[in-house]
C-alpha positions in Angstrom: 129.2 47.7 -170.0 132.5 45.8 -170.5 132.3 42.8 -172.6 134.3 39.7 -172.9 132.3 37.5 -175.4 135.3 35.2 -176.0 136.4 34.8 -172.3 137.4 31.3 -171.5 135.5 30.2 -168.3 138.0 28.1 -166.6 136.5 27.7 -163.0 133.2 26.5 -161.8 132.1 23.0 -160.5 132.3 20.1 -163.0 130.1 16.9 -162.6 132.6 15.0 -164.0 133.9 12.4 -161.5 137.7 13.0 -160.8 140.3 10.3 -160.9 141.7 9.8 -157.5 143.7 6.7 -157.8 146.9 7.0 -159.6 146.4 3.6 -161.0 142.9 2.9 -161.8 141.5 -0.8 -162.9 139.6 -1.0 -165.9 136.3 -1.6 -163.6 137.2 1.7 -161.8 137.2 3.6 -165.0 134.1 2.4 -166.1 132.4 3.0 -162.7 133.8 6.7 -162.8 132.4 7.4 -166.2 129.0 5.8 -165.5 128.7 8.3 -162.5 129.7 11.1 -164.6 127.2 10.3 -167.3 124.6 10.0 -164.4 125.4 13.3 -163.1 125.4 15.2 -166.8 122.0 13.6 -167.3 120.7 15.0 -164.0 122.1 18.2 -164.3 120.6 18.5 -167.9 117.3 17.3 -166.5 117.2 18.9 -163.0 119.8 21.8 -163.2 121.6 20.0 -160.4 123.3 16.5 -159.9 123.8 14.2 -156.8 127.5 15.5 -156.4 126.2 19.1 -156.2 124.1 18.3 -153.3 126.9 16.7 -151.3 128.5 19.9 -150.4 126.1 22.7 -151.5 128.2 25.4 -149.7 131.1 24.4 -151.9 129.0 24.3 -154.9 127.6 27.7 -154.4 131.1 29.3 -153.8 132.5 27.5 -156.8 129.6 28.4 -159.2 127.8 31.6 -158.1 130.8 33.9 -158.4 131.4 32.8 -161.9 127.6 33.5 -162.7 127.7 36.9 -161.3 131.1 37.7 -163.3 129.6 36.3 -166.5 126.5 38.4 -165.9 129.0 41.8 -165.2 130.8 41.3 -168.2 127.9 40.8 -170.6 124.9 42.6 -169.1 123.4 45.7 -171.0 121.4 47.1 -168.5 121.7 48.2 -164.8 119.2 48.8 -162.1 118.3 52.2 -161.0 117.5 51.4 -157.4 117.9 48.0 -155.4 114.7 45.6 -156.1 113.0 48.3 -158.2 112.3 45.7 -161.3 113.1 47.5 -164.4 116.4 48.2 -165.6 117.8 51.1 -167.6 119.0 49.6 -170.8 122.5 51.2 -171.6 122.5 53.3 -174.7 118.5 53.5 -175.4 117.7 57.2 -174.2 119.3 58.3 -171.2 122.3 60.7 -171.5 125.6 59.0 -172.0 127.0 60.2 -168.8 123.9 58.8 -166.8 124.0 55.5 -168.4 128.0 55.4 -167.6 127.5 56.3 -164.1 124.6 53.6 -163.6 126.6 51.0 -165.5 129.7 51.7 -163.5 127.8 51.9 -159.9 126.1 48.2 -161.0 129.6 46.8 -162.0 131.0 47.8 -158.7 128.3 46.1 -156.8 128.9 42.8 -158.8 132.5 43.2 -158.5 132.4 43.3 -154.7 129.8 40.3 -154.6 132.2 38.6 -156.5 135.3 39.4 -154.5 133.6 38.7 -151.2 132.2 35.3 -152.5 135.6 34.2 -153.6 137.1 35.3 -150.3 134.9 33.3 -148.3 135.8 30.1 -150.5 138.7 28.3 -148.8 140.1 27.6 -152.2 140.1 31.1 -153.8 140.6 33.3 -150.5 143.8 35.6 -150.8 144.5 35.0 -147.3 147.0 32.2 -146.4 148.1 30.5 -143.3 151.8 32.1 -142.9 152.7 29.1 -140.9 151.6 26.4 -143.3 155.4 25.6 -144.5 156.7 25.6 -141.0 153.8 23.5 -139.9 154.5 20.9 -142.6 157.9 20.7 -141.9 157.3 20.3 -138.2 154.7 17.4 -138.7 157.1 15.5 -140.9 159.7 15.7 -138.2 157.1 14.7 -135.4 156.0 11.8 -137.5 159.5 10.5 -138.2 160.6 10.8 -134.5 157.1 9.7 -132.7 155.2 8.0 -135.4 152.0 9.1 -137.4 149.7 9.2 -134.3 152.5 9.7 -131.8 152.4 5.9 -130.9 156.3 6.3 -129.5 155.0 8.4 -126.9 152.5 6.1 -125.4 153.2 4.7 -122.0 153.2 0.9 -121.1 149.6 1.3 -119.9 148.5 2.8 -123.1 150.2 0.4 -124.9 148.2 -2.6 -123.0 145.1 -0.5 -123.5 145.5 -0.8 -127.1 146.5 -4.3 -127.6 143.4 -5.2 -125.3 140.9 -2.9 -127.3 140.4 -0.6 -124.3 141.5 2.5 -125.9 143.8 4.1 -128.5 145.7 7.1 -127.2 146.6 9.5 -129.9 149.5 12.2 -129.8 149.6 15.2 -131.6 152.3 17.9 -132.0 150.3 20.1 -129.4 151.5 17.3 -126.8 155.1 17.7 -127.5 156.7 21.0 -126.2 159.3 21.1 -128.8 156.2 21.4 -131.5 153.6 22.7 -129.7 154.4 26.3 -130.5 154.2 25.7 -134.2 150.9 23.8 -133.6 149.4 26.8 -131.6 150.6 29.3 -134.1 149.3 27.4 -137.2 145.6 27.0 -135.7 145.5 30.3 -134.2 146.2 31.7 -137.9 143.7 29.4 -139.1 141.0 30.6 -136.8 141.5 34.0 -137.9 141.6 33.1 -141.7 138.1 31.3 -140.8 136.7 34.4 -138.9 137.6 36.5 -142.1 135.9 34.1 -144.6 133.1 33.9 -142.5 133.0 37.7 -142.5 133.1 37.7 -146.2 130.6 35.4 -146.5 128.0 37.5 -144.4 128.7 40.6 -146.3 128.6 39.0 -149.5 125.0 37.4 -148.7 124.0 41.0 -147.4 124.7 42.3 -150.9 123.4 39.4 -152.6 119.9 39.7 -150.7 120.0 43.6 -151.4 120.3 43.2 -155.1 118.6 39.7 -155.5 115.8 40.9 -157.6 118.0 42.8 -160.0 120.4 39.9 -160.9 119.2 39.4 -164.5 119.8 41.1 -167.8 
């Protein structure tokens, strides 16, 4: 099996609270570090922390592929059949060609799981919306021309309703013919990517379930 003992693990799901404000007050810095220490303690004691539970799906897709990759790179054994229990240890009795074949097959399974889980993750998916740049440019033009929420498109009645707290009409690019086409193209493409990511998630979990009892070394 291939090994990369010195590999620097750059991805994952840190429990350190990120800095979101460009300029933080001292009290904000203290609060951020207090929460980080709390999460570190929870991780050390329970194996998870409060911030992990806020988005378990994101945590899973950020952490599990990295764990599978680490297993793949450092394992010294391979399963003979799914869920059989015992693993064959590389180089301890079986002919080399048998070991090589078994190790390669196990590496292929783990690689496929890793790939599919990463494709399911919006941040690591290789598919990107080809209309994103055009959409962003159109959005800037829309907001410059009609306002952030299209307030310049409101009728007199809608303006009165807003002032009298009887409703707040918001307009989007889909409401304006000159921008509607890019809005439709962008969201249609988004739906295709979401369908692809969902298919990858289902395939990944199917493999994960099949080989679940073999995810050890």
